[in-house]
N, C-alpha and C positions, 0 to 999 in steps of 0.2 A: 745481409750476410746470414748464413746459414745457423753461427754460432749466438745467433739472437732472433730467429725467425720461430715464430709460435704454429708448432707442426697441430693440423688438426685430430680431436681426440673423438674418441663414439658419444660424449656427450654433448660435442658440439652439433651433431645428428639432430635434425626435427625428431618429434616423438614420433609423428604421422608420416607417411607420404599416401598420395594419390595417383595410383594408376590406373590408367584408362587401354580400354582394348578396343581397337578402332578396326570395325569392317572392311574387309576387301576381296576383293576377288583377283589381285594381284598373288604373286608366287612369293612364298616365304621370302624372307632373306634374313640378315644377321639380326639381332636386336641390339646390339652394342654392349658396351662392358658394366658401364655403371648398375644398370637394374638387374643382370643375372646373379653375380654371387649372393647377393641378401635373400634371392626368392625362397632356398631351399630351407636354410635357415627359419626364415619367416612361414613359411609353409608348417615347417613340423611344430612348429611352438602352435600355432592356432590348431594344428591338430592334437596336440598336447593339452591345451584350454578346452577341447571340444569332450575329448575322449580321457582327457588324466591319462595316458598313456605317452611316454618318451620315445621318441623314434630315433634308436640308437647306433641304423645302417638303411643303407640307401640297395635297392630299390624301396619306395616306403610302401609296407604292408600293415594294414589294420587287422 
């Protein structure tokens, strides 16, 4: 039942996720929903760790 269902929380997510880019000569298509939303925040956080500058708007400029 929904009243006892444990909803997944951010603390349930893996600490690291590996993503592999597969070379292809095919036309680009959709990448699917799951990997897309976390990409931009992850990139912004990576850039912050490298530069010390927080990204506050898109498109990203350094």
